[in-house]
C-alpha positions as a printed Julia matrix, in Angstrom:
167×3 Matrix{Float64}:
 -112.36  -49.9   57.43
 -110.64  -50.63  60.74
 -109.46  -54.18  61.37
 -109.43  -56.12  64.64
 -107.27  -59.25  64.76
 -108.2   -62.04  67.16
 -105.26  -64.39  67.72
 -106.08  -67.38  69.88
 -105.08  -70.85  70.94
 -108.35  -72.52  71.91
 -107.63  -76.23  72.38
 -110.21  -76.71  75.15
 -113.97  -76.26  75.37
 -113.41  -73.63  78.05
 -111.14  -71.41  75.97
 -113.23  -71.99  72.85
 -116.29  -70.73  74.78
 -114.37  -67.58  75.72
 -113.12  -67.11  72.15
 -116.64  -67.49  70.78
 -117.92  -64.86  73.23
 -115.04  -62.45  72.47
 -115.69  -62.73  68.73
 -119.45  -62.28  69.23
 -118.78  -59.14  71.27
 -116.47  -57.79  68.57
 -119.32  -58.31  66.09
 -121.9   -56.54  68.28
 -124.4   -54.76  66.05
 -123.78  -51.41  67.75
 -120.15  -51.38  66.53
 -119.7   -50.21  62.98
 -116.75  -50.0   60.66
 -114.69  -52.88  62.03
 -113.64  -56.0   60.16
 -112.96  -58.81  62.63
 -110.3   -61.3   61.5
 -109.94  -64.48  63.57
 -106.74  -66.52  63.35
 -105.54  -69.52  65.33
 -102.17  -68.61  66.85
 -100.3   -71.14  64.71
 -101.75  -69.6   61.53
 -101.46  -65.88  62.31
  -98.54  -64.1   60.7
  -96.83  -60.72  60.6
  -98.95  -59.53  57.68
 -102.09  -60.18  59.75
 -100.69  -58.1   62.61
  -99.46  -55.26  60.43
 -102.85  -55.0   58.71
 -104.73  -54.75  62.02
 -105.57  -51.69  64.1
 -106.04  -53.62  67.35
 -105.71  -57.1   68.81
 -107.46  -59.62  71.0
 -105.26  -62.39  72.34
 -106.56  -65.65  73.8
 -104.51  -68.37  75.45
 -104.51  -71.17  77.92
 -102.32  -70.77  81.0
  -99.98  -73.76  81.02
  -97.39  -74.37  83.7
  -97.4   -70.68  84.59
  -96.98  -69.47  81.01
  -98.94  -68.65  77.86
  -99.6   -71.51  75.45
  -96.79  -72.63  73.2
  -98.9   -71.69  70.2
  -99.27  -68.06  71.29
  -95.57  -67.95  72.17
  -94.79  -69.25  68.66
  -96.97  -66.48  67.21
  -94.97  -63.84  69.08
  -91.61  -65.51  68.31
  -92.33  -65.68  64.6
  -93.68  -62.13  64.24
  -92.01  -60.0   66.93
  -89.3   -58.21  64.96
  -91.37  -57.96  61.76
  -94.21  -56.18  63.59
  -92.12  -53.57  65.34
  -90.8   -55.32  68.43
  -87.46  -54.03  69.58
  -84.63  -55.48  71.59
  -82.24  -53.47  73.71
  -78.46  -53.78  73.49
  -78.48  -56.83  75.78
  -80.97  -58.7   73.58
  -83.83  -58.21  76.04
  -87.17  -56.81  74.98
  -87.3   -53.02  74.97
  -90.38  -52.3   77.09
  -89.98  -48.57  76.56
  -90.72  -49.05  72.86
  -93.32  -46.55  71.74
  -92.16  -46.0   68.19
  -92.45  -49.5   66.71
  -94.55  -50.25  63.65
  -97.56  -51.39  65.69
  -97.0   -49.22  68.78
  -99.93  -47.62  70.57
 -102.46  -50.03  69.08
 -104.97  -51.36  71.63
 -105.09  -54.97  72.72
 -107.13  -57.15  75.01
 -106.17  -60.44  76.65
 -108.29  -63.36  77.81
 -107.03  -66.61  79.23
 -108.14  -69.75  80.98
 -106.34  -72.06  83.39
 -106.9   -74.33  86.33
 -104.24  -73.22  88.82
 -102.55  -69.87  88.36
 -102.72  -67.26  85.62
 -100.07  -64.86  86.93
  -97.12  -66.06  84.84
  -99.17  -66.28  81.66
 -100.46  -62.73  82.08
  -96.97  -61.46  82.87
  -95.45  -63.18  79.83
  -98.03  -61.81  77.39
  -97.99  -58.28  78.8
  -94.19  -58.26  78.74
  -94.21  -58.95  75.01
  -97.06  -56.56  74.23
  -95.19  -53.9   76.23
  -92.09  -54.48  74.12
  -94.28  -53.98  71.04
  -95.59  -50.72  72.47
  -99.19  -51.97  72.42
 -101.53  -50.43  74.97
 -103.92  -52.43  77.07
 -107.44  -51.39  76.09
 -109.36  -53.31  78.72
 -108.69  -55.27  81.86
 -107.36  -58.81  81.44
 -110.06  -61.48  81.55
 -108.6   -64.41  83.43
 -110.75  -67.43  84.21
 -109.76  -70.18  86.62
 -111.8   -73.38  86.5
 -115.17  -73.69  84.86
 -116.32  -71.0   82.44
 -119.63  -69.53  83.65
 -122.23  -67.34  82.0
 -120.68  -64.37  83.82
 -117.31  -65.18  82.22
 -118.92  -65.41  78.79
 -120.57  -62.03  79.36
 -117.22  -60.55  80.41
 -115.6   -62.01  77.27
 -118.35  -60.48  75.13
 -117.71  -57.12  76.8
 -113.96  -57.47  76.19
 -114.5   -58.17  72.49
 -116.95  -55.31  72.15
 -114.72  -52.85  73.97
 -111.63  -53.51  71.9
 -113.7   -53.44  68.68
 -115.17  -50.09  69.75
 -111.69  -48.71  70.46
 -110.55  -49.79  67.02
 -113.67  -48.4   65.33
 -113.2   -44.9   66.66
 -109.41  -44.9   66.35
 -108.76  -44.55  70.09
């Protein structure tokens, strides 16, 4: 059975609402053959990532960056899950042969001011892992609306569907 890993840092009602909708979408009854594993970012580990066929990442956007918890997740798993560094010690964004390369991922985030830096920081790391973006980033500024929850549901369902058919 395919496995979808949801790694999130949901310290606010807003991000928890998005996480709940993403997970509900991943469990949509029309998607078969996918086990959905949900881990808070501070609890997820390299074994979780290696056992998964795709990923959903959720974070707050803090001071122009992803949450410290999601950053800790990446810092503590990066090399073990196939991340590569170039000769200068920078991430190798051309990595397409790492352990988890080519697996689909989706990203959702919430903030109050600007999401640009948070999106850039996450996609820089996922690029260095060789992951491929399976759906457009869901970024929410301000209050989470029903439309945002629907978009989060769609994100979860889309990545689960990609994992279920091996895309």
